N, C-alpha and C positions, 0 to 999 in steps of 0.2 A: 504493500500500500504506500509505503514511504517513497519508493521509486516512482510510482504512478503520480503521486502528488507533486513530486519534484519536477516531473515533466510538465505538469499543469502550471506550476509556478514559473518555469522557464518560458512557456508559451505566453503567459500573461505579460511578462516583461519584454519579450522579444517581438511579439506581434506588432506593436506600434513602431518599433525600430525598423523592422523589415518594410512596413508600409512607407515609413518616412524615407528610407533609402531608395526604394523603387520610384516614389513620386519625385524625389529630389534629383536623382541621377538620370532617370529615364523619362522625365516629365514630357519632354518634346515628342517622344515616340508613343507614349500611351495616351497623350492628350488630356484635356480637362476632365472628361468623364472617367478616364482610367485613373487619374490622380485621386479624384475624390472617392471613387469606389474602393481602391486598394487601401487607402488610409482608413476609411470608414469601416471596412471589413476587419482591418487589423485591430482597431480600437474596440470594435464590437466583439471580437473574439476575447480580448482582454476583459471586457465588461461581463460577458457571459461566464467565462472561466472564473472570474473573481466571485461571482455569485455561487459557483460550484464550491469554491474554497470557503466561502462564508457559510454555506450550508454544512460543509464537512466539519468545520470547527464549532459552529453555534448549535447545530441541531443533531448531528450524527455522533457527537462525542469524540471527534477526531483529536489527535494529539498535536501539540505545538511542534512545528517543524523548525529546527535550528541546525543548519549544516552548511558547510562550504561546498560549492559546486565547481570551483576552479581556483587553483593556486596561481596567483599572478607572479609573485616574487618571494623568494626565501633568501634572506641575507642577514648577517650579523645576529643570528639567533631569532630573528623576527620572521614571521610568515604573513604576507599580505595576500588576502584571499577575497574572492567574490563569493558571497553566500547569502542565504535567505533566513530571516527570522519571521516566521508566519505564525502570529498569535492573533488574539481577538482585536488587538489595537491595530496591527498592520493590515489585517484582512478588512477591517472597517474602512480604513483609508483607501485600500485598493478598490473597493466597491465604489466609494464616492468619487475618487479620481477618474476611474475608467468610465463610469456611467455618465457623469456630468460632461466629461470630455467627449464622449460618444454623441450626446445630444448637441453639443456645440459643433462638432464636425458636420452633422447633418444640417444644422442651421446655416453653417458657412456656405453651403451650396447656393442658398438664396441670397445671402448678404454680399458675397464676393463674386457673383456670377459675371460681372462685367469687368473685373479687375485683370489687368494683363499679367500679374504675378500669381495667378490662381494656383498653379501646380506648386510653386515655391511655398505659398502660404500653407497648403495642406501638408507639405513635407515638414514645415517648421512646427505646426501644432501637434502633429503626430510624434515628432521628436521630443517635444515638450512633455507629452504624456509619458513617453518612455523614461525620460529623466526623472520625473516625479515618482513613477512606480519603482525605479531603481532606488530612490532615496527611502521610500517608506518600507520597502521589502528588505533592506540591508540588515545584516547582523553584525556589522563591524563599522568602526569609525572611518576606515579608508573608503569603503564603498559609499557610506553616508556623505563623505566629503566630495566624492566624484559626482553623486547625484545633486548635491548642494550647488556645486559649481556649474554643472550642466544646465540646471534650470535657470541659473543666472545668465549663462551665455545665450541660451535660446530666447530668454526674455529680451535681451539686448537686440537680437535679430528681429523679434516680432514687434517690439515697440518702435523700432526704426524701420519697419517693413516698407512704409512709403518713404523711401530714402531720398526722394527728390524734394521733400519738404524739409526746410531748415529746422522747423520746430520738432519734427520727428527725430532728426539726427541729434539735436540737443537733448531731447527727452531720453533717447536710448543711451547716450553717453552719461547722462546724469544718473540713470538707474544703475548703469554698470559701475560707475565710480563710487557712488554711495554704498553699493553692496560690497565693493572691495574693502571699504572701511570696516564694515561689519565682519566680512570674511577674514580680515586680518586678525581680529579678536578670536574668531572661531578657530582659525588655524593654530593660534597660540594655545587655546584650550585643548585641541586634539593633541598637540605636541606635549602638553603637560600630562595628558592621560597616558601617552606612550612612555613618558619619562618616569612617572610614579607608579603606574600599574604594570609596566613592562608587557603590555598587550593592547591590542585595539579591538579585540572581540568583546561585544557587549556583555555577555554572561560572565566572562572572566573578570572584566572590570567591575561589574556589579557585585560579584562575590568578594572582592577585595575592598569594597567601599568603606566598610566599617573600620578597617585597619588604617586606611589612608586618611580617614576623617580626623584622626588625632595628630597628623603631621602639620608642621608650620614651616614657613619660609619667610625671608626678609627681602622682598623686591626693592625696598627702600631701606637703607641702613637705619636701624633703630626702631623700625616698625615691623611687627610680626603679623603675618596673614595666615589664615587657615588655607592649606593647599586645596581643600575641597571648595572653599568659597571662591578662590581664584579661578579654579577650573570652571565652576558653574557660571560665574559672571562672564568669563571670556566666551564660553559657549553661548550664553544668552546675548552677548553683543552681536554675535552672528545672527541670532534670531531677530534682534532689533533691526538689522538690515533687511533680511528676507521678509519678515512680517511687518515691516514699515512702522516700527514703534519710535516714538519721540526719543531723541532728536534726529533719527535716521529715517524719518517718514517722508521726506520731501520728494522722493522719486515717484511715489505711487500715484498721486494725482496727475502727474505729467505722462504717466503710462497710457493715458487716454488718447495719446497721439497715434497709437496703434489701432488697427481695425477693431470694431466692437467685439467680434468673437474672441479675440485674444484678450481683450479687457475682461470679458466674462471668465475666461479660463484662468487668467492670472489671479483675479480677485476672488474666484469662487473655490476652485478645487486644487490649484497647483501651488505656485510659488509662495504666495503670502501665507499659506497654511503650513509651509515647511517648518517654519520656526516654532509654531505652536506644537506640531507633532514632535519635533526634536526634544523640546523641553519635557513633554509628557513621557516620551520614551526614556529620557534620562531621570525620571522621577526618583529612582533609587539613589542617585547622587544629590539631587536638589533637596531631598528630605533631610540631608545631613548638614544643610547650611541655611539657617534662618536668615542670615544676612542677605544671601542671594535671593531668597523668597521674598523678603521685604522689598528689596530693590525691584524685583519683577512686579510686585504688587503696585508700587508707586508709579513705575513707568507706564504700566497698563492703565492706571487711573488717569494720569495726565493725558495719555493718548485718547482714551474713551471720551473724556469731557471736552477737551480743547479742539480736537479734530472734528467733533460733532458740531461745534459752534460754527466752524468754517463752512459746513454744508448749508447753513442758513442764508449765505450771501452769494452762493454760486448760481449762475444762470444757464450754464451748460448742463444739459440733462445727464450726460455721462459723468461729469465731475461731481454732481450731487451724489450719485451712486458710489463714486470713488471715495468721497469723504465718509460716506456711511460705512464703507469697508474699513477704513482706518479706525473709525470709532468702534465697530464691532470686533476688530482684531484687538483693540484695547480691552474690551470686555473679556475676550478669551484669555488674554494675558493676565488680567486681574484674577481670573479663576485659577490659573496656574500658580500665581503667587499665593493664593489662599489654600494651596494644596488640593484644590478640587479639580484634579487632572481629568477625571472622567466627565465632569461638567464642562470643562473647556473643550474636550473632544466632542461632546454632545452638541455644543453650540457650533463647533466647526462643521459638523455633519449637517445640521439644519440650515446653517448659514450658506453652505455650499449650494444647496438647492434653491433657496429663495433669492440669493444674490445672483446666481446664474440666471434665474428667471427675470429679475429686474434688469440686468444688463441686456438680455436678449429682447425684452419688451422695449427697452429704450432703443435698441437697434432696429426693431420693427418700426418704431415711430420715425426714426431717422431715415429709413428706407422710403417710407411713405411720403416724407416731406423733402425728398431729394437731397438728403444729407444735411438738412438743417438741424442744428443741435441747441439753438438758443430757445429756452422755454418761453421767453417773452414774445416769440413769434409763433406760438402754438395756441392751444385752447380749443375746447369743444370737440376734441377728436373722438370722444366716446360714440358719437353718432356715426362715424365712418369706419371705426376700427373696433368693433365690439369684442373680438377675441383678445386683441392686445389690451384693451381697456380692462377686461375682466381678469386676465392673468396678471396684469400690472397691479390691479387692486389686491389680488391675493398676495403678491410679492411684497407690496407696501404694508399690508396688515401683518404679515409674518415678520417683517423687519422691525416694526414698532412693538412687537410682542403682544398683539391683540389676542384675547382669549380664544382657545381652540385652534389656533394656528401653531405651526411648528416652532416659530421663533418665540412664542409665549412661554413654552415649557423650558426651553434652554436659557432664555434670558432671565426669567424669574428664578431659575435654579442658581444662576451665577450670583444674582443679587442676594439671595438667601445665604449662599455659601460665604460670601464676603461679610455679610451681617453677623454670621456666627464665628468668624475667624478671630483668633486672639493674637495674631501677628502684629508687630509694630507697623503702624501705617494703615491698618485695616479700616479704622474709622474714617480717615480721609477718603480712602478708596470707596467706601460704602456711599458716602455723600456724592462722590463723583459719578458713580454708576447710576445712582438714583436720579440725580438731575439729568443725566444723559438720556433717561427714558423720555422725558418731556421734550428735550431737544431733538431726539431722533424722530418722534412723532411729528413735531413741527416741520422739520425740513423734508421729511418723507411725503407728508401730505401737501406741503407747499408745492413740491414737484408734481404730485399726482393731480392736484387741482389746476395748476398752471398748464399742464399738458392736456388733460382730458376734459376739463370743465371750464366754466366761465365763458367769457367773450372769445369768439373766434378771431385770432390775430394772424392768420395765415394769409399769404398772398393769393391773388385771384388765380394765377397760373397753377399754383400748388393745389388750390381748392378744386380746380377743374379736373385734375388728375389724381385726386386723393382717393385711396381705396385701401381695404384690408390687405395685409401682406399675404404672399402665397402660402400654400400648405407646408412647403418645406421650411418655412419660418414659424408658422403658427402651431404645427404639430409638436415640435420640441417645446414650445411654450406651454402647451396643454399638458405634456408629459411631465415637465418640471413642476407645474402647478400642483400636481397630485401629492408628491412628497412634501412640498412646501406647506400643504395643509395638514397631512395626516402623520408624517413620520415622527413628529415630536411626541404625539400622544402614544404612539406605538413603542417608542424607545425610552421614554422618560423613566419608566419603572425600572427596567433592567440596567440601563446605562448610568443613571444617577443614584438610584437607591438599591440596586441589586449588586451581584458579583460579576457583572458583565466583563470587567477588565481585571479580575483578580489575578490572572496569569501574567499581566503585563505592567500594571501600575502598582507602585508601592507608596503607601501613606503611613507615616509614623503614628503611633498611638496618640501622641499629644496633639498632632495636627488633625487627627480623625474625629476628635470630639464633636466639633461643630457639624461635620457631615453625618455623624451618627445621630445627633439630635434632630437634624433634618429628616433622616430616614425614619426615625421613630414616630414622626408626625405624618408620614405619608400613608394615605388610606386609599390610594388608587387615583386614576386619572381624573375622574369626576370630582373627587374630594380635593385633589390638588387644585383643580380649576376654580371650584367654588370658594376654596379657602383664599385664593389670590385676591378675591374681591374685598377682603378685609385688610389688604395691605396697600401701601401707597403706589407701587409701580403701575398697576392697572389704571388707577384713576389719573396718574400723571400722563399716561399714554392717551387716555380719553381727552384730557385737558389740552394736550398738544394738537390732537386732531381738530378739536373745537376751535382752538386759537387759529390754526391754519385756515379753517373754513371762514372765520370772521374776517381774517386779513386778506384772503385771496378770492373769496366768493361774495360774501355779504358786503364788506366795506373795502373794496380793492384799492381805494385811495389812501388807506391808512399806512401801508408800508413806506410810501414816499414821504409822508409826514414824519415818520419815525426816523427815517434816514436823514432827513433835514435837521432833526433835533439832535441826533447823535452821530453827526458826520465824522468826527474823529474816530469813534469806536468802529463805525462802519468801515472806514478806510483801513483801520488796523486789521479788521477781519478780511477785507478784500485782498490786502497785501499778505495774508496768511502769516501774520505776526512778524513779517519781515525776515523770515528765516532764509528765503531764497536770496534776498539782497545781502544779508550778512554773510552767508556762505560764499556768494559770488565775490564780495569785497575782501573777506578775510582769507578764505581757503583758496578759491580760484585765483583771486587777485594776488594773494600772497605767493602762490606757486608761480604765477607769471612773473611777479617781481623778482623772486629768487632766481628764476630762469634767466631773466634779463641781466641780473647782477652777475651771475656765473658766466653768462655770455660775454659781458663787457670786461669783467675783471679776470675771469679765468681763461676764456677762449681768446679774446682779443689781446689782453695785456700779457698774460702768462704764456699761453700756448703759442699764439701767433707772434706776440711781441718779443718774448724772451727765448722760448725754445726754438721756434722755427726761424723767425727773422733774426733773432739774436745770434743763433748758430751761423746763419748766413753771413752776418756782419763780421763775426770773429774769423770765419774762414777767409772772407774777403780781405780783412786787415792782415792776417798772418800770411796769406798768399802774396800780398803786396810787399811785405817785409822780405819774404824769401825771394821774391822776384828780383829785388835789388842786388842779391848776391850773385845772380846769374848775369855777369857783365859781358861775357864773351871774350875777354882779354886773357891771354895765356899767363901773363905774369901775375894776374890776380889769383888764378888757380894755383900757381906754383907757390905764391906767398901763403895761401891757405894751407897747402900741404906741409910747408915748412913749420908753420905754427902748430899744426896737428901733431907733427912728429916731435916737436919740442914738448908739447903737453904730455904725450905718451912717455917720453923720456923722463920727464919730471915725476910722473906717477911711478915709473919703474924704479927710479933712484930712491924715492920715498919708501917703497916696499922693501928694498934691499937694506937700506941704511936706517 
């Protein structure tokens, strides 16, 4: 059975890679239809086999698979291997990644149908799926790092897919460079793991965690750090880049420069969830460092609250959804910091479906409006696009945590977990995620009302050609709407309050007290739902929706008055807290300044001036001196010979006497 399942796992990870290679290398020969069919079939095989693996582990009592399938390098007593760790955590991620990616592949046929880079795009998104599956299925840090860097590389290619746009080139470089900052910390963490654990295999590292937890080091003389704290924080710095946490969040909104399908794939199921998954996978390490957990808790709280505020002032429909991703990633990070790893993964799962749904619904609107993305030029679209309107409503309700939607169960669980946490900083985090509920509801339904309701602000030409998107677009919307509604109710019991991830996640007894208290009050899905009406989050969500209705349907002139009264605050938000300007001035400008200084002083003055030109001048001077000795007169040479002989004679006499 183990060999049979190993073949299935190999097929899951290799099918998208094969499709990507065929579409990328032979796209001209197989054509557009061939490119989308080969990649859709490849990812579809991964999705179907992931469901088989899910059934094997969850329902058939299958054993956890942990084995190497290929030894890449053996040197210096270390073995670097390619292997799989397939437990309930990884198989959950496999299903989410492959299924959401499959729906996005199908949707792409309609969205990219007129793009000249059609085959190339399908190759890239299939390669992206392969990279993410490699990451979540790995059983060692080397393979994790390979998948980690691969998703970063492919995201660079996809964000800059329309490479003739300067804004796309800038956005792709920005994503690449910001992620290199985080990945530098991640690489230090992996190197520290190898140094102190003498292994890169997950299980070997986890088995030694207790022993290493007592070790300290002094990175700065006079200051002692826990080795475990240093490893955990360095690994989390990598997660801050990949999962766009403050202050490495600046790349994610600009990733909207890529086509909408890749925005959905990055934001829903692949790159940005990699950091959340990694921290959950490393829970046996993080449970041994409260300092690292508190750091994660506060970073997530800042991201959840302040990035949500930015969604209130965005007018680009895709950017509103992008800032909602930043905020929701903050919620997941807060859950990780509160040791509620299963809750974070639960929200990751529900978020993957409703965020993909929202992005694809936004893409459907963009297609219908001939690639118009400004919500101020929309309105009243529910009359013309009923399927997109209805699925967009489901996605928006799930995003704000409306009762009985998937987002409600996962978001409410996060807020409760933080409320019961005893870690330092949990009080601040609780206030942040609580206020974030109102903010999320306000910007989500601001987007929904401006797009689908109110006054029609579309041009006459657009209105004459306005219609619902084709089935290749609306069918994936309908399919994604189903789990966005029901998967939360199905999974909240086993994932949050059961032993769903007992084989994968570790929570120390002291950190589990709050989660156990939550579990003791759980009386089923209906009891959980009804009990939520006695807590603040549900009413804050209702208040946010009502406020959005007042401002953008009932009294649409109010927002302009508020902007006029709070112009400085509004400008502060529009400028995204001036992070881009500061980074451009300090880091980008500083790098350019340092480069200019090195060029002027090092290249021009030292290398060209001293080494190159200086050497030439010395040779020219010395050759001029030597040239004067070559007079061409015989008596000069005879005189020089006599002088030489006299000198030699003097030396000889000195040696003898």
